[in-house]
HTML snippet that shows the backbone in 3Dmol.js (N, CA, C, O; Angstrom):
<script src="https://3Dmol.org/build/3Dmol-min.js"></script>
<div id="view" style="width:600px;height:400px;position:relative"></div>
<script>
const pdb = `
ATOM      1  N   MET A   1      82.080  63.565 152.488  1.00  0.00           N
ATOM      2  CA  MET A   1      82.922  62.900 151.525  1.00  0.00           C
ATOM      3  C   MET A   1      84.164  63.764 151.248  1.00  0.00           C
ATOM      4  O   MET A   1      84.048  64.970 151.027  1.00  0.00           O
ATOM      5  N   THR A   2      85.310  63.160 151.262  1.00  0.00           N
ATOM      6  CA  THR A   2      86.564  63.848 151.005  1.00  0.00           C
ATOM      7  C   THR A   2      86.781  63.962 149.496  1.00  0.00           C
ATOM      8  O   THR A   2      86.687  62.962 148.785  1.00  0.00           O
ATOM      9  N   PRO A   3      87.069  65.168 148.997  1.00  0.00           N
ATOM     10  CA  PRO A   3      87.289  65.315 147.553  1.00  0.00           C
ATOM     11  C   PRO A   3      88.565  64.617 147.108  1.00  0.00           C
ATOM     12  O   PRO A   3      89.527  64.518 147.871  1.00  0.00           O
ATOM     13  N   ASN A   4      88.569  64.137 145.874  1.00  0.00           N
ATOM     14  CA  ASN A   4      89.748  63.515 145.289  1.00  0.00           C
ATOM     15  C   ASN A   4      90.713  64.627 144.883  1.00  0.00           C
ATOM     16  O   ASN A   4      90.391  65.457 144.032  1.00  0.00           O
ATOM     17  N   LEU A   5      91.875  64.638 145.484  1.00  0.00           N
ATOM     18  CA  LEU A   5      92.853  65.697 145.231  1.00  0.00           C
ATOM     19  C   LEU A   5      94.076  65.187 144.461  1.00  0.00           C
ATOM     20  O   LEU A   5      95.119  65.841 144.463  1.00  0.00           O
ATOM     21  N   ALA A   6      93.960  64.029 143.802  1.00  0.00           N
ATOM     22  CA  ALA A   6      95.087  63.462 143.068  1.00  0.00           C
ATOM     23  C   ALA A   6      95.585  64.406 141.979  1.00  0.00           C
ATOM     24  O   ALA A   6      96.757  64.353 141.605  1.00  0.00           O
ATOM     25  N   TRP A   7      94.718  65.261 141.472  1.00  0.00           N
ATOM     26  CA  TRP A   7      95.076  66.203 140.411  1.00  0.00           C
ATOM     27  C   TRP A   7      96.139  67.206 140.869  1.00  0.00           C
ATOM     28  O   TRP A   7      96.872  67.751 140.044  1.00  0.00           O
ATOM     29  N   LEU A   8      96.222  67.448 142.161  1.00  0.00           N
ATOM     30  CA  LEU A   8      97.172  68.429 142.682  1.00  0.00           C
ATOM     31  C   LEU A   8      98.620  68.127 142.287  1.00  0.00           C
ATOM     32  O   LEU A   8      99.411  69.049 142.082  1.00  0.00           O
ATOM     33  N   ASP A   9      98.969  66.847 142.180  1.00  0.00           N
ATOM     34  CA  ASP A   9     100.342  66.471 141.839  1.00  0.00           C
ATOM     35  C   ASP A   9     100.739  66.918 140.435  1.00  0.00           C
ATOM     36  O   ASP A   9     101.927  67.031 140.134  1.00  0.00           O
ATOM     37  N   ARG A  10      99.757  67.174 139.576  1.00  0.00           N
ATOM     38  CA  ARG A  10     100.028  67.574 138.191  1.00  0.00           C
ATOM     39  C   ARG A  10      99.877  69.082 137.981  1.00  0.00           C
ATOM     40  O   ARG A  10     100.021  69.562 136.856  1.00  0.00           O
ATOM     41  N   ALA A  11      99.594  69.821 139.029  1.00  0.00           N
ATOM     42  CA  ALA A  11      99.366  71.266 138.921  1.00  0.00           C
ATOM     43  C   ALA A  11     100.661  72.007 138.603  1.00  0.00           C
ATOM     44  O   ALA A  11     101.733  71.641 139.085  1.00  0.00           O
ATOM     45  N   ALA A  12     100.550  73.048 137.790  1.00  0.00           N
ATOM     46  CA  ALA A  12     101.704  73.866 137.407  1.00  0.00           C
ATOM     47  C   ALA A  12     102.315  74.572 138.617  1.00  0.00           C
ATOM     48  O   ALA A  12     103.483  74.960 138.579  1.00  0.00           O
ATOM     49  N   CYS A  13     101.557  74.739 139.663  1.00  0.00           N
ATOM     50  CA  CYS A  13     102.014  75.479 140.837  1.00  0.00           C
ATOM     51  C   CYS A  13     102.688  74.606 141.891  1.00  0.00           C
ATOM     52  O   CYS A  13     103.082  75.113 142.942  1.00  0.00           O
ATOM     53  N   VAL A  14     102.829  73.317 141.637  1.00  0.00           N
ATOM     54  CA  VAL A  14     103.451  72.431 142.621  1.00  0.00           C
ATOM     55  C   VAL A  14     104.839  72.965 142.973  1.00  0.00           C
ATOM     56  O   VAL A  14     105.659  73.215 142.089  1.00  0.00           O
ATOM     57  N   GLY A  15     105.089  73.132 144.240  1.00  0.00           N
ATOM     58  CA  GLY A  15     106.375  73.588 144.724  1.00  0.00           C
ATOM     59  C   GLY A  15     106.532  75.105 144.790  1.00  0.00           C
ATOM     60  O   GLY A  15     107.526  75.613 145.309  1.00  0.00           O
ATOM     61  N   MET A  16     105.537  75.828 144.255  1.00  0.00           N
ATOM     62  CA  MET A  16     105.610  77.293 144.292  1.00  0.00           C
ATOM     63  C   MET A  16     105.160  77.811 145.652  1.00  0.00           C
ATOM     64  O   MET A  16     104.433  77.130 146.376  1.00  0.00           O
ATOM     65  N   ASP A  17     105.587  78.994 145.987  1.00  0.00           N
ATOM     66  CA  ASP A  17     105.154  79.666 147.205  1.00  0.00           C
ATOM     67  C   ASP A  17     103.663  79.992 147.060  1.00  0.00           C
ATOM     68  O   ASP A  17     103.274  80.657 146.099  1.00  0.00           O
ATOM     69  N   ASP A  18     102.846  79.547 147.970  1.00  0.00           N
ATOM     70  CA  ASP A  18     101.400  79.784 147.927  1.00  0.00           C
ATOM     71  C   ASP A  18     101.038  81.259 147.885  1.00  0.00           C
ATOM     72  O   ASP A  18      99.986  81.625 147.361  1.00  0.00           O
ATOM     73  N   ARG A  19     101.891  82.100 148.424  1.00  0.00           N
ATOM     74  CA  ARG A  19     101.595  83.533 148.464  1.00  0.00           C
ATOM     75  C   ARG A  19     101.428  84.142 147.075  1.00  0.00           C
ATOM     76  O   ARG A  19     100.808  85.195 146.929  1.00  0.00           O
ATOM     77  N   VAL A  20     101.977  83.486 146.060  1.00  0.00           N
ATOM     78  CA  VAL A  20     101.831  83.959 144.681  1.00  0.00           C
ATOM     79  C   VAL A  20     100.355  84.056 144.306  1.00  0.00           C
ATOM     80  O   VAL A  20      99.977  84.910 143.503  1.00  0.00           O
ATOM     81  N   PHE A  21      99.529  83.202 144.870  1.00  0.00           N
ATOM     82  CA  PHE A  21      98.127  83.089 144.484  1.00  0.00           C
ATOM     83  C   PHE A  21      97.168  83.848 145.396  1.00  0.00           C
ATOM     84  O   PHE A  21      95.952  83.770 145.225  1.00  0.00           O
ATOM     85  N   TYR A  22      97.710  84.577 146.360  1.00  0.00           N
ATOM     86  CA  TYR A  22      96.889  85.345 147.285  1.00  0.00           C
ATOM     87  C   TYR A  22      97.314  86.813 147.236  1.00  0.00           C
ATOM     88  O   TYR A  22      98.177  87.251 147.997  1.00  0.00           O
ATOM     89  N   ALA A  23      96.697  87.552 146.335  1.00  0.00           N
ATOM     90  CA  ALA A  23      97.043  88.955 146.109  1.00  0.00           C
ATOM     91  C   ALA A  23      96.719  89.799 147.333  1.00  0.00           C
ATOM     92  O   ALA A  23      95.741  89.568 148.045  1.00  0.00           O
ATOM     93  N   ASN A  24      97.593  90.799 147.549  1.00  0.00           N
ATOM     94  CA  ASN A  24      97.416  91.635 148.718  1.00  0.00           C
ATOM     95  C   ASN A  24      98.116  92.978 148.483  1.00  0.00           C
ATOM     96  O   ASN A  24      99.184  93.034 147.872  1.00  0.00           O
ATOM     97  N   GLY A  25      97.514  94.027 148.964  1.00  0.00           N
ATOM     98  CA  GLY A  25      98.164  95.332 148.936  1.00  0.00           C
ATOM     99  C   GLY A  25      98.020  96.081 147.630  1.00  0.00           C
ATOM    100  O   GLY A  25      97.160  95.779 146.803  1.00  0.00           O
ATOM    101  N   LYS A  26      98.886  97.065 147.468  1.00  0.00           N
ATOM    102  CA  LYS A  26      98.758  97.976 146.336  1.00  0.00           C
ATOM    103  C   LYS A  26      99.131  97.341 145.002  1.00  0.00           C
ATOM    104  O   LYS A  26      98.836  97.910 143.951  1.00  0.00           O
ATOM    105  N   HIS A  27      99.770  96.181 145.020  1.00  0.00           N
ATOM    106  CA  HIS A  27     100.156  95.503 143.787  1.00  0.00           C
ATOM    107  C   HIS A  27      99.270  94.283 143.502  1.00  0.00           C
ATOM    108  O   HIS A  27      99.674  93.373 142.779  1.00  0.00           O
ATOM    109  N   ALA A  28      98.093  94.273 144.059  1.00  0.00           N
ATOM    110  CA  ALA A  28      97.212  93.108 143.952  1.00  0.00           C
ATOM    111  C   ALA A  28      96.878  92.757 142.501  1.00  0.00           C
ATOM    112  O   ALA A  28      96.885  91.582 142.136  1.00  0.00           O
ATOM    113  N   ARG A  29      96.589  93.749 141.680  1.00  0.00           N
ATOM    114  CA  ARG A  29      96.245  93.457 140.275  1.00  0.00           C
ATOM    115  C   ARG A  29      97.391  92.747 139.551  1.00  0.00           C
ATOM    116  O   ARG A  29      97.168  91.789 138.810  1.00  0.00           O
ATOM    117  N   GLU A  30      98.600  93.220 139.769  1.00  0.00           N
ATOM    118  CA  GLU A  30      99.763  92.599 139.143  1.00  0.00           C
ATOM    119  C   GLU A  30      99.971  91.182 139.667  1.00  0.00           C
ATOM    120  O   GLU A  30     100.360  90.284 138.919  1.00  0.00           O
ATOM    121  N   GLN A  31      99.706  90.988 140.971  1.00  0.00           N
ATOM    122  CA  GLN A  31      99.854  89.669 141.565  1.00  0.00           C
ATOM    123  C   GLN A  31      98.837  88.690 140.982  1.00  0.00           C
ATOM    124  O   GLN A  31      99.177  87.544 140.689  1.00  0.00           O
ATOM    125  N   VAL A  32      97.603  89.130 140.813  1.00  0.00           N
ATOM    126  CA  VAL A  32      96.573  88.273 140.227  1.00  0.00           C
ATOM    127  C   VAL A  32      96.956  87.912 138.792  1.00  0.00           C
ATOM    128  O   VAL A  32      96.810  86.764 138.372  1.00  0.00           O
ATOM    129  N   LYS A  33      97.442  88.891 138.053  1.00  0.00           N
ATOM    130  CA  LYS A  33      97.855  88.651 136.672  1.00  0.00           C
ATOM    131  C   LYS A  33      98.970  87.603 136.618  1.00  0.00           C
ATOM    132  O   LYS A  33      98.926  86.694 135.789  1.00  0.00           O
ATOM    133  N   ALA A  34      99.955  87.725 137.487  1.00  0.00           N
ATOM    134  CA  ALA A  34     101.061  86.765 137.524  1.00  0.00           C
ATOM    135  C   ALA A  34     100.569  85.364 137.886  1.00  0.00           C
ATOM    136  O   ALA A  34     101.004  84.378 137.292  1.00  0.00           O
ATOM    137  N   ALA A  35      99.676  85.280 138.846  1.00  0.00           N
ATOM    138  CA  ALA A  35      99.125  83.982 139.245  1.00  0.00           C
ATOM    139  C   ALA A  35      98.341  83.351 138.097  1.00  0.00           C
ATOM    140  O   ALA A  35      98.453  82.152 137.840  1.00  0.00           O
ATOM    141  N   ARG A  36      97.559  84.162 137.420  1.00  0.00           N
ATOM    142  CA  ARG A  36      96.763  83.649 136.298  1.00  0.00           C
ATOM    143  C   ARG A  36      97.650  83.173 135.156  1.00  0.00           C
ATOM    144  O   ARG A  36      97.266  82.267 134.417  1.00  0.00           O
ATOM    145  N   GLN A  37      98.829  83.767 134.999  1.00  0.00           N
ATOM    146  CA  GLN A  37      99.765  83.306 133.975  1.00  0.00           C
ATOM    147  C   GLN A  37     100.281  81.903 134.297  1.00  0.00           C
ATOM    148  O   GLN A  37     100.464  81.085 133.395  1.00  0.00           O
ATOM    149  N   VAL A  38     100.512  81.629 135.571  1.00  0.00           N
ATOM    150  CA  VAL A  38     100.922  80.285 135.984  1.00  0.00           C
ATOM    151  C   VAL A  38      99.805  79.297 135.641  1.00  0.00           C
ATOM    152  O   VAL A  38     100.064  78.214 135.117  1.00  0.00           O
ATOM    153  N   CYS A  39      98.584  79.673 135.936  1.00  0.00           N
ATOM    154  CA  CYS A  39      97.432  78.799 135.715  1.00  0.00           C
ATOM    155  C   CYS A  39      97.128  78.573 134.230  1.00  0.00           C
ATOM    156  O   CYS A  39      96.573  77.541 133.855  1.00  0.00           O
ATOM    157  N   ALA A  40      97.494  79.539 133.395  1.00  0.00           N
ATOM    158  CA  ALA A  40      97.131  79.486 131.980  1.00  0.00           C
ATOM    159  C   ALA A  40      97.588  78.197 131.295  1.00  0.00           C
ATOM    160  O   ALA A  40      96.870  77.649 130.458  1.00  0.00           O
ATOM    161  N   GLY A  41      98.755  77.724 131.640  1.00  0.00           N
ATOM    162  CA  GLY A  41      99.257  76.507 131.013  1.00  0.00           C
ATOM    163  C   GLY A  41      99.120  75.265 131.867  1.00  0.00           C
ATOM    164  O   GLY A  41      99.715  74.232 131.561  1.00  0.00           O
ATOM    165  N   CYS A  42      98.355  75.349 132.919  1.00  0.00           N
ATOM    166  CA  CYS A  42      98.230  74.238 133.860  1.00  0.00           C
ATOM    167  C   CYS A  42      97.299  73.146 133.319  1.00  0.00           C
ATOM    168  O   CYS A  42      96.194  73.449 132.867  1.00  0.00           O
ATOM    169  N   PRO A  43      97.731  71.889 133.361  1.00  0.00           N
ATOM    170  CA  PRO A  43      96.902  70.799 132.845  1.00  0.00           C
ATOM    171  C   PRO A  43      95.682  70.472 133.720  1.00  0.00           C
ATOM    172  O   PRO A  43      94.778  69.764 133.278  1.00  0.00           O
ATOM    173  N   VAL A  44      95.655  70.980 134.950  1.00  0.00           N
ATOM    174  CA  VAL A  44      94.532  70.666 135.847  1.00  0.00           C
ATOM    175  C   VAL A  44      93.766  71.925 136.254  1.00  0.00           C
ATOM    176  O   VAL A  44      93.137  71.964 137.312  1.00  0.00           O
ATOM    177  N   ARG A  45      93.824  72.937 135.416  1.00  0.00           N
ATOM    178  CA  ARG A  45      93.168  74.214 135.715  1.00  0.00           C
ATOM    179  C   ARG A  45      91.673  74.039 136.010  1.00  0.00           C
ATOM    180  O   ARG A  45      91.155  74.632 136.956  1.00  0.00           O
ATOM    181  N   ARG A  46      90.996  73.247 135.224  1.00  0.00           N
ATOM    182  CA  ARG A  46      89.548  73.053 135.436  1.00  0.00           C
ATOM    183  C   ARG A  46      89.252  72.359 136.763  1.00  0.00           C
ATOM    184  O   ARG A  46      88.327  72.745 137.478  1.00  0.00           O
ATOM    185  N   GLN A  47      90.031  71.348 137.086  1.00  0.00           N
ATOM    186  CA  GLN A  47      89.829  70.655 138.362  1.00  0.00           C
ATOM    187  C   GLN A  47      90.079  71.597 139.532  1.00  0.00           C
ATOM    188  O   GLN A  47      89.371  71.549 140.538  1.00  0.00           O
ATOM    189  N   CYS A  48      91.076  72.443 139.398  1.00  0.00           N
ATOM    190  CA  CYS A  48      91.413  73.393 140.446  1.00  0.00           C
ATOM    191  C   CYS A  48      90.276  74.392 140.673  1.00  0.00           C
ATOM    192  O   CYS A  48      89.877  74.638 141.811  1.00  0.00           O
ATOM    193  N   ALA A  49      89.763  74.959 139.590  1.00  0.00           N
ATOM    194  CA  ALA A  49      88.654  75.911 139.709  1.00  0.00           C
ATOM    195  C   ALA A  49      87.420  75.218 140.279  1.00  0.00           C
ATOM    196  O   ALA A  49      86.735  75.775 141.137  1.00  0.00           O
ATOM    197  N   ALA A  50      87.136  74.007 139.807  1.00  0.00           N
ATOM    198  CA  ALA A  50      85.969  73.267 140.302  1.00  0.00           C
ATOM    199  C   ALA A  50      86.099  72.992 141.796  1.00  0.00           C
ATOM    200  O   ALA A  50      85.120  73.098 142.535  1.00  0.00           O
ATOM    201  N   PHE A  51      87.304  72.638 142.243  1.00  0.00           N
ATOM    202  CA  PHE A  51      87.542  72.393 143.665  1.00  0.00           C
ATOM    203  C   PHE A  51      87.249  73.647 144.475  1.00  0.00           C
ATOM    204  O   PHE A  51      86.569  73.584 145.500  1.00  0.00           O
ATOM    205  N   ALA A  52      87.761  74.785 144.020  1.00  0.00           N
ATOM    206  CA  ALA A  52      87.552  76.047 144.742  1.00  0.00           C
ATOM    207  C   ALA A  52      86.076  76.408 144.820  1.00  0.00           C
ATOM    208  O   ALA A  52      85.604  76.885 145.852  1.00  0.00           O
ATOM    209  N   ILE A  53      85.351  76.184 143.739  1.00  0.00           N
ATOM    210  CA  ILE A  53      83.915  76.491 143.712  1.00  0.00           C
ATOM    211  C   ILE A  53      83.151  75.553 144.636  1.00  0.00           C
ATOM    212  O   ILE A  53      82.308  75.995 145.416  1.00  0.00           O
ATOM    213  N   GLN A  54      83.445  74.259 144.548  1.00  0.00           N
ATOM    214  CA  GLN A  54      82.736  73.262 145.353  1.00  0.00           C
ATOM    215  C   GLN A  54      83.006  73.405 146.843  1.00  0.00           C
ATOM    216  O   GLN A  54      82.128  73.131 147.661  1.00  0.00           O
ATOM    217  N   THR A  55      84.199  73.826 147.200  1.00  0.00           N
ATOM    218  CA  THR A  55      84.554  73.920 148.619  1.00  0.00           C
ATOM    219  C   THR A  55      84.318  75.311 149.194  1.00  0.00           C
ATOM    220  O   THR A  55      84.510  75.532 150.390  1.00  0.00           O
ATOM    221  N   GLY A  56      83.901  76.254 148.340  1.00  0.00           N
ATOM    222  CA  GLY A  56      83.609  77.595 148.827  1.00  0.00           C
ATOM    223  C   GLY A  56      84.840  78.424 149.132  1.00  0.00           C
ATOM    224  O   GLY A  56      84.793  79.330 149.964  1.00  0.00           O
ATOM    225  N   GLU A  57      85.938  78.119 148.465  1.00  0.00           N
ATOM    226  CA  GLU A  57      87.177  78.880 148.680  1.00  0.00           C
ATOM    227  C   GLU A  57      86.916  80.352 148.376  1.00  0.00           C
ATOM    228  O   GLU A  57      86.426  80.688 147.298  1.00  0.00           O
ATOM    229  N   LYS A  58      87.238  81.216 149.310  1.00  0.00           N
ATOM    230  CA  LYS A  58      86.925  82.638 149.178  1.00  0.00           C
ATOM    231  C   LYS A  58      88.135  83.491 148.813  1.00  0.00           C
ATOM    232  O   LYS A  58      87.974  84.646 148.420  1.00  0.00           O
ATOM    233  N   TRP A  59      89.324  82.952 148.935  1.00  0.00           N
ATOM    234  CA  TRP A  59      90.524  83.758 148.750  1.00  0.00           C
ATOM    235  C   TRP A  59      91.446  83.141 147.717  1.00  0.00           C
ATOM    236  O   TRP A  59      91.539  81.919 147.601  1.00  0.00           O
ATOM    237  N   GLY A  60      92.114  83.978 146.982  1.00  0.00           N
ATOM    238  CA  GLY A  60      93.156  83.534 146.077  1.00  0.00           C
ATOM    239  C   GLY A  60      92.695  83.289 144.654  1.00  0.00           C
ATOM    240  O   GLY A  60      91.511  83.377 144.329  1.00  0.00           O
ATOM    241  N   VAL A  61      93.676  82.979 143.817  1.00  0.00           N
ATOM    242  CA  VAL A  61      93.441  82.615 142.425  1.00  0.00           C
ATOM    243  C   VAL A  61      93.456  81.093 142.358  1.00  0.00           C
ATOM    244  O   VAL A  61      94.409  80.450 142.799  1.00  0.00           O
ATOM    245  N   TRP A  62      92.401  80.532 141.807  1.00  0.00           N
ATOM    246  CA  TRP A  62      92.264  79.088 141.664  1.00  0.00           C
ATOM    247  C   TRP A  62      91.870  78.776 140.231  1.00  0.00           C
ATOM    248  O   TRP A  62      90.885  79.315 139.726  1.00  0.00           O
ATOM    249  N   GLY A  63      92.626  77.918 139.577  1.00  0.00           N
ATOM    250  CA  GLY A  63      92.293  77.536 138.208  1.00  0.00           C
ATOM    251  C   GLY A  63      92.275  78.722 137.258  1.00  0.00           C
ATOM    252  O   GLY A  63      91.551  78.717 136.262  1.00  0.00           O
ATOM    253  N   GLY A  64      93.063  79.725 137.563  1.00  0.00           N
ATOM    254  CA  GLY A  64      93.115  80.911 136.714  1.00  0.00           C
ATOM    255  C   GLY A  64      91.975  81.873 136.924  1.00  0.00           C
ATOM    256  O   GLY A  64      91.829  82.834 136.168  1.00  0.00           O
ATOM    257  N   MET A  65      91.159  81.637 137.940  1.00  0.00           N
ATOM    258  CA  MET A  65      90.015  82.495 138.213  1.00  0.00           C
ATOM    259  C   MET A  65      90.276  83.356 139.445  1.00  0.00           C
ATOM    260  O   MET A  65      90.785  82.880 140.459  1.00  0.00           O
ATOM    261  N   SER A  66      89.918  84.629 139.334  1.00  0.00           N
ATOM    262  CA  SER A  66      90.075  85.551 140.456  1.00  0.00           C
ATOM    263  C   SER A  66      88.996  85.262 141.502  1.00  0.00           C
ATOM    264  O   SER A  66      88.067  84.491 141.261  1.00  0.00           O
ATOM    265  N   GLN A  67      89.138  85.892 142.658  1.00  0.00           N
ATOM    266  CA  GLN A  67      88.132  85.739 143.715  1.00  0.00           C
ATOM    267  C   GLN A  67      86.751  86.142 143.207  1.00  0.00           C
ATOM    268  O   GLN A  67      85.766  85.457 143.483  1.00  0.00           O
ATOM    269  N   GLN A  68      86.674  87.231 142.480  1.00  0.00           N
ATOM    270  CA  GLN A  68      85.394  87.704 141.952  1.00  0.00           C
ATOM    271  C   GLN A  68      84.813  86.702 140.971  1.00  0.00           C
ATOM    272  O   GLN A  68      83.617  86.415 141.026  1.00  0.00           O
ATOM    273  N   GLN A  69      85.618  86.170 140.085  1.00  0.00           N
ATOM    274  CA  GLN A  69      85.139  85.193 139.114  1.00  0.00           C
ATOM    275  C   GLN A  69      84.646  83.927 139.803  1.00  0.00           C
ATOM    276  O   GLN A  69      83.635  83.351 139.404  1.00  0.00           O
ATOM    277  N   LEU A  70      85.361  83.498 140.835  1.00  0.00           N
ATOM    278  CA  LEU A  70      84.929  82.314 141.582  1.00  0.00           C
ATOM    279  C   LEU A  70      83.581  82.554 142.258  1.00  0.00           C
ATOM    280  O   LEU A  70      82.711  81.683 142.242  1.00  0.00           O
ATOM    281  N   ARG A  71      83.407  83.745 142.856  1.00  0.00           N
ATOM    282  CA  ARG A  71      82.120  84.065 143.493  1.00  0.00           C
ATOM    283  C   ARG A  71      80.993  84.044 142.476  1.00  0.00           C
ATOM    284  O   ARG A  71      79.923  83.499 142.748  1.00  0.00           O
ATOM    285  N   GLN A  72      81.221  84.632 141.308  1.00  0.00           N
ATOM    286  CA  GLN A  72      80.189  84.664 140.266  1.00  0.00           C
ATOM    287  C   GLN A  72      79.837  83.254 139.813  1.00  0.00           C
ATOM    288  O   GLN A  72      78.661  82.925 139.659  1.00  0.00           O
ATOM    289  N   ARG A  73      80.834  82.434 139.603  1.00  0.00           N
ATOM    290  CA  ARG A  73      80.588  81.055 139.168  1.00  0.00           C
ATOM    291  C   ARG A  73      79.853  80.266 140.238  1.00  0.00           C
ATOM    292  O   ARG A  73      78.971  79.461 139.936  1.00  0.00           O
ATOM    293  N   ARG A  74      80.223  80.503 141.498  1.00  0.00           N
ATOM    294  CA  ARG A  74      79.572  79.802 142.608  1.00  0.00           C
ATOM    295  C   ARG A  74      78.098  80.178 142.686  1.00  0.00           C
ATOM    296  O   ARG A  74      77.245  79.316 142.897  1.00  0.00           O
ATOM    297  N   ARG A  75      77.795  81.474 142.515  1.00  0.00           N
ATOM    298  CA  ARG A  75      76.396  81.928 142.546  1.00  0.00           C
ATOM    299  C   ARG A  75      75.584  81.269 141.444  1.00  0.00           C
ATOM    300  O   ARG A  75      74.444  80.858 141.660  1.00  0.00           O
ATOM    301  N   ARG A  76      76.182  81.172 140.258  1.00  0.00           N
ATOM    302  CA  ARG A  76      75.477  80.553 139.128  1.00  0.00           C
ATOM    303  C   ARG A  76      75.207  79.072 139.353  1.00  0.00           C
ATOM    304  O   ARG A  76      74.253  78.521 138.805  1.00  0.00           O
ATOM    305  N   SER A  77      76.041  78.430 140.155  1.00  0.00           N
ATOM    306  CA  SER A  77      75.880  76.999 140.373  1.00  0.00           C
ATOM    307  C   SER A  77      74.889  76.670 141.488  1.00  0.00           C
ATOM    308  O   SER A  77      74.511  75.511 141.655  1.00  0.00           O
ATOM    309  N   LEU A  78      74.464  77.679 142.251  1.00  0.00           N
ATOM    310  CA  LEU A  78      73.495  77.449 143.320  1.00  0.00           C
ATOM    311  C   LEU A  78      72.111  77.227 142.747  1.00  0.00           C
ATOM    312  O   LEU A  78      71.730  77.902 141.791  1.00  0.00           O
ATOM    313  N   PRO A  79      71.345  76.297 143.307  1.00  0.00           N
ATOM    314  CA  PRO A  79      69.981  76.060 142.830  1.00  0.00           C
ATOM    315  C   PRO A  79      69.137  77.326 142.910  1.00  0.00           C
ATOM    316  O   PRO A  79      69.174  78.033 143.917  1.00  0.00           O
ATOM    317  N   GLY A  80      68.387  77.613 141.872  1.00  0.00           N
ATOM    318  CA  GLY A  80      67.479  78.751 141.865  1.00  0.00           C
ATOM    319  C   GLY A  80      68.134  80.073 141.572  1.00  0.00           C
ATOM    320  O   GLY A  80      67.483  81.113 141.676  1.00  0.00           O
ATOM    321  N   THR A  81      69.441  80.072 141.198  1.00  0.00           N
ATOM    322  CA  THR A  81      70.107  81.343 140.939  1.00  0.00           C
ATOM    323  C   THR A  81      70.632  81.460 139.512  1.00  0.00           C
ATOM    324  O   THR A  81      71.345  82.410 139.190  1.00  0.00           O
ATOM    325  N   ARG A  82      70.290  80.519 138.673  1.00  0.00           N
ATOM    326  CA  ARG A  82      70.810  80.528 137.291  1.00  0.00           C
ATOM    327  C   ARG A  82      70.495  81.831 136.593  1.00  0.00           C
ATOM    328  O   ARG A  82      69.340  82.245 136.489  1.00  0.00           O
ATOM    329  N   GLY A  83      71.557  82.473 136.113  1.00  0.00           N
ATOM    330  CA  GLY A  83      71.389  83.696 135.355  1.00  0.00           C
ATOM    331  C   GLY A  83      71.185  84.955 136.188  1.00  0.00           C
ATOM    332  O   GLY A  83      71.169  86.058 135.641  1.00  0.00           O
ATOM    333  N   LYS A  84      71.030  84.810 137.497  1.00  0.00           N
ATOM    334  CA  LYS A  84      70.831  85.977 138.346  1.00  0.00           C
ATOM    335  C   LYS A  84      72.165  86.539 138.774  1.00  0.00           C
ATOM    336  O   LYS A  84      73.135  85.799 138.931  1.00  0.00           O
ATOM    337  N   THR A  85      72.218  87.827 138.960  1.00  0.00           N
ATOM    338  CA  THR A  85      73.420  88.466 139.485  1.00  0.00           C
ATOM    339  C   THR A  85      73.063  89.214 140.748  1.00  0.00           C
ATOM    340  O   THR A  85      71.919  89.619 140.950  1.00  0.00           O
ATOM    341  N   ALA A  86      74.053  89.390 141.587  1.00  0.00           N
ATOM    342  CA  ALA A  86      73.810  90.115 142.841  1.00  0.00           C
ATOM    343  C   ALA A  86      73.656  91.600 142.561  1.00  0.00           C
ATOM    344  O   ALA A  86      74.255  92.137 141.629  1.00  0.00           O
ATOM    345  N   ALA A  87      72.852  92.248 143.374  1.00  0.00           N
ATOM    346  CA  ALA A  87      72.627  93.695 143.222  1.00  0.00           C
ATOM    347  C   ALA A  87      73.762  94.480 143.795  1.00  0.00           C
ATOM    348  O   ALA A  87      73.744  95.710 143.756  1.00  0.00           O
TER     349      ALA A  87
END
`;
const viewer = $3Dmol.createViewer("view");
viewer.addModel(pdb, "pdb");
viewer.setStyle({}, {cartoon: {color: "spectrum"}});
viewer.zoomTo();
viewer.render();
</script>
């Protein structure tokens, strides 16, 4: 089933360079912070994060969530893993 992506047209990042959301190098923390600021006022932030979690997106900032936050949320949503954390 193809996900409904109609929400993308209302995203705060429409028209922005995608590289803003993919931190890299020695300035990665600052890049993530800047990306999260864009997401902070986005009307579709929840849909964006949900899409990234559901599709297993491994890279970038989605819905204001860092790669680590997305991984943690994804683990919590897997059957039989509620409340567990990785060692």
